[in-house]
N, C-alpha and C positions, 0 to 999 in steps of 0.2 A: 640350436646352439652347438657350435663345434666343441667337443669335449677333449680332443687329444689328437696326436699324430702317432699312431701305434707302429707304423713301419713305412719303409720306402722300398720299392721293387726294382730289381735289376732284370732286364730281359736278356736272355742268352741263347746260344745255339747248342752248347755242350753242357747239358745239365750235370752229368756226373763229374765233369772236371771242375766246375765251380763249387759244387758241394765239397769235393776233396780239398779245394783251395781254402775255403773258409774253415773247414773242420780240422785239417791237418797243418796248414801253414799259418792260419790266423789263430788256431786253437779255440775256435768258437763252438759252442754247442749248436748243432743243426738238427732240426726235426724235418724229416722227409715225409711229406704228406701226399706224395704222388699216387699211392695206391687208391686214395679216394678222389683226388683232384682230377686225375685223368678221366675217370668215369663221370664225374659231375660237371667238370669245366672244360675238358679236352686239352688240358695243359699239365705239365709236370710242375709241381710247386714244392718248395722247401722254405723253412723259416730259420734264420739265425737268431737265437734268443739269448744274448748276453744279459748279465744281471742289471745293467743300467742303460738308460736311453731307449731310443726306438729300435725295433727289430729291423733286420735286413731280409727282405723276401726275394727269393729266386724264382723266376718264371721262365718256362721254356715251352714253345708250342709243341704239341704232340699229335692231336687229331685235326687234320687240315680244315675240316668244315665246321669246327666248333667256334663260336663267336670270340672267345678269349684267345684261342690260338690264331685266329685271323687277325685280331688286333695286334698281338705280339709279332706275327710275321710281317705285317705292314710296317711296324716300327723297325724291325730288324732289316727289312729290305731298304727302308728309307734312310735310317740313321746308323745302322749297325748295332752291335751289342752296347748296352749302357744303361743309365738310369732311366727307368721307364715310367714310373708313376709314384706320386706322393699320396699316401693314404691318410685320410682324416676320419674321425668318428663323430657321430651325432646320435642322439637317442632314437630318432625316427628319420632315416635318410630321405624318404619320399616327402615328408613334411618340410625337412630342411631344404630340399631341392626347390620347393615352391618359394620359400623365403629368399633363397639365393637368386632365383630367376627374377623376383621382384626387385632385387638389388642390382640387376643388370648383368649377372653372370650367365654364360651359355651352358645350361645343364642339359645333358643328353637324356633321351628316353632310357628306361631300364633295359640293359642288355640281357638277352636270354641266359638264364642260369646264374646271373650275378646277384650278389647280396647287397649291392650298393649302387649309387648313382655317380656317373662320371661328369666332371666339369671339363669342357673343351679347352685344350691348351691355348687357343687363341684369346681366351678371356682371362688367362692366369699367367701371362708372360712366359708362354712356352712350356708350362708344366701340366701334364695330365694329372688331375686330382680326382681321387675316388673317395666318396663319402660312404662309409660303412656304418652299420649299427655298432653301438658300444659293446665292447667285448667280442669283436668279430673274429679274433683268434684267441683260443683259450689255452694254448700251450704255455706252460710255466717257464718263466725266465730261469736260467741256470748260470752257474759260475763258469766264467771263461777260464781257459788254461792259465793257471797262476804264473806260469813262466813268462807269458807276455802281458797278461793282465789287461787286455783290451776291453773297452766298454762297447755298448751298442752305439747307435747314432746319437751323438749329443747335439749335432747341428748339421743342417743341410744348407749349402750355399746355393742361392739362385742368382744367376747373372742376369741383370736387367739393364736396359738402356736408360730408362727414366725411373729413378728410384721413387720420386713423389707419386707417380702413377701406380707403381707396384705397391706402395704403402696403402693407397686407396683400395686396391684389390684385396690385399691380405689383411688389412686392418678393418676398413669400413665394410666392404662387401662380404668377406668371410667372417668378420666379427671377432677377430683375435687381437689381443693387445700388441701394439708395436711401439718400441722405443723410438725416441727422436733420432734423426739422422746424425751420424757421427762422421766427420771428415777425418779419415785415417791417413795421415801423411806418411806413415811408415810403409804401409802397403800401397799407397797411391790410389785409394778408392773411397767412395762414399758407402756407408753401411748402415743398415737398420735391422735390429733384431726383433723378430716376431715370436710371440710366446704362446704356442698352443697350451691348453691347460695341463696336459700330460704328455710324456714323451719328450723328444728332443726339440730344439729350437730351429727356427727358420731364419737364415741371414740373407737379406736382400742386399746385393752388391752391384754397384755401378762404377764405371771408371771415373776417377777423379782427375786432378791436375798433375798427379805424380807420374813418374815414368819408371817406377820400380818393377821388379820381375813379376810380382803378383798382379799388378795393374795390367801389365802387358799380357799375362796369361788370360785374364778376364776378357781383355779386348780381342785377343786372338780367338777365344771361344765364341764371342758374340759375332765376330766376322765370319767364322767358319761354320758355326752350328746354329746361330741365332740365340735368342733368349731361352733359358731353361735351367735345369738343375746342373750345377757346375761340379760340385764335389760333396762327398759325405765326410763329416768330421767325427773321428773317434777319439777317445782319451785313454791315457795310460799313466800309471804312477811313475814309471821310470822310462823316460823316452829313449835313452841310449841303449838300455838293456833290450827294450822292445825292438829298436832298429837293428841291433845286432842279431837278435833272435830271428827276425823276419828275413834278414839277409842270409843267415845260416840255412834257413828253410827254402831258399831259392828265389825270394822275391827281390825285385829291383827297388831299393830304397834310396831316396835322395833327400837332402835338406832343402826345405823351402825357405825357412827363416829360423831365427833363434826360437826354440820351443815348438817347432813344427817340422814333421817329416812327411814325405809323400810317397805313395806307392804308384809306380808308373801305370798310366791308364791301360797300356798294352798288357800288363800283368793282371789287371783286374776287370777283364771282360768289358772294357770301355767305360768303367765306372771309376772316376778319380777318387782316391782315398787320401785324406789328410789325417795325420795322427798328432795330437797335441798333448803336452804335459798337463796332467790334471792339476 
């Protein structure tokens, strides 16, 4: 049984710069675990651990012949920096893997040095999913910079072409509760919310009949990159204050809609960030 979505990983080339971005510009507590992760996994790792929602994990290849570094480098060569993997947890990942295989998901053999099992993106609408043991990261969540008040990941948007098929994967095959499809005329999309037991939510999004800016951005993403993780959604108590603070700290902030702002993908190492009013 899947018990939660503890974090989502971003693959980057410049580890120090993204750590500085999250720590100094976003005001998030960041735990750098590279001292141990390079020796054990061959990659630099850090974890953003705000007080609410799922964590943001930073991954950067370091030792070329290490399996994790090879996986990260292939991703960077093919797609560039950006959202790399969605992490789930289960009490016993190997046992969970057998269940998921029986349900028709393509689960890969255990990677050397890995603590969990990977589900191939071709069976999860373009999303690399890693199933780890419960409590796979023990770092304690901390208070974000109160000036900006940003949460962790409250929702990840996954752009899909066929939302009914995506619900079959994330609901039936992965065994997580999924709300009924909502036709969102304002954004011009169809949407369904998946609820992992802990951590943030997963929003499955497909283009609807509308021609709004959000629907167009989803369509452009699907056309250029294919299905996959489209954006991370964070929350704040005071949206205008947060927007002003991020702009003052050098980030390119723009309005997406009433109650939502966006950080340009170019400023966020290929990872689109939406911030909503709490």
